[in-house]
N, C-alpha and C positions, 0 to 999 in steps of 0.2 A: 504494500500500500504506500502510495506517495505521501510526502509530507502534507500536501494540500488536501488529499483525501482524508488523512488522519485528522486534520484541523476541522474539516467539514463534518466528520463523524463525531468529533467532540462537541461541535456546535449543535448538532442534532440531539446528542445525548443531553446536553445542558438544557436545551429548550424543552425536551420531554420531561426532564426532571422538574423544571419549574412549572410546567403544565400540571403535573401530578401534584405538586405542592399547593396549587390553587384549586385542586379538586376536580380537574378534568379527567373524565373516565367514560368511555374509552378514548384514547388519543388516536387520531387519524395520522398514522406514521407517514403515509403517502403525502398528505398535505404538509406535514412538518418538513419532509425532505424536499418537496417542491419549493416551499418558501425559502428554506436554507440554500437551495441551489441558486437562488437569485443573488446571493451574497458571495459567491465563489471568488470573485475578484477582490473582495474587501476583507478576506479572512484575517489578514495581518493588521487590520485597523481596529483595535479593540473598541474605540469610541463608536465606530460605525456599527458594531455588533450589539450595542447596548442602547436602551431607551431610558431617558430621564423622565420619570412620571410626574415630577414636580416642576418641570420647566415648561411653561406655557408655549414658548417658541418651538420646543422640541415636539410637543403634542400637535401643534399646528403643522409642523413639517410632516408628521406621520399622517395627519388628515389629508394634507394636500398631495403628498407624493405617493402614499399608499392607498388610502381610501378613495381619493378622487381619481388619480391617474391609473392605478392598477386595478381597482375594483369597480371604477365607474360610478361611484356614488357622488353626485354633484351637490346634493343637499348639504350645505355646510353645517347647519345645526344638527342634523341627524348624524353626520359623520363625526363631528366633534363630540357629541353626546356619547357615542360608542367608544371613541378613543379615551375619553375621560372615565367612562365606566371600567374599561380595561385597566387603566392606570390605577384606579381605586382597587380593583380586584387583585392587582399585583403589588399593592402598596407595601406588603410585608416582605417583599423581595428587594434587597438593596440594589443589586446589579441585574436589572431586568433584561433578559435576552430579547433582542429585536425579533428573532424568529418566533419565540413564544408569544410575544406581544402581538405581532402581526397575525399569528394563528388565531388568537382569541378575538381580535378585531374581525377577521374574515369570517369566523364561525358566527359571531354575533350578527353580522350583516347578512348572513345566509349565503 
């Protein structure tokens, strides 16, 4: 297994661990892997792999770049409400995995 593949596997493992920690069961491992795959080129950037749930500008970035651009949800209020709900759901986790965060947002939006 290459170094990049190992990092991707650790990213997926961490995301699934955090999802379990917040009570997600069962976890759609295929969706976790799909979301993680979007970050292959950023695996070495620790900040890019984390979401700050207490930073309004970070949450707006998630809404704009993931909810709107990737998921196609253009209703800003609806998108931000889901992002804030997930931030609250994960509030007990200090270093929130972006993959786990996006997974929860995507599941919430259907």
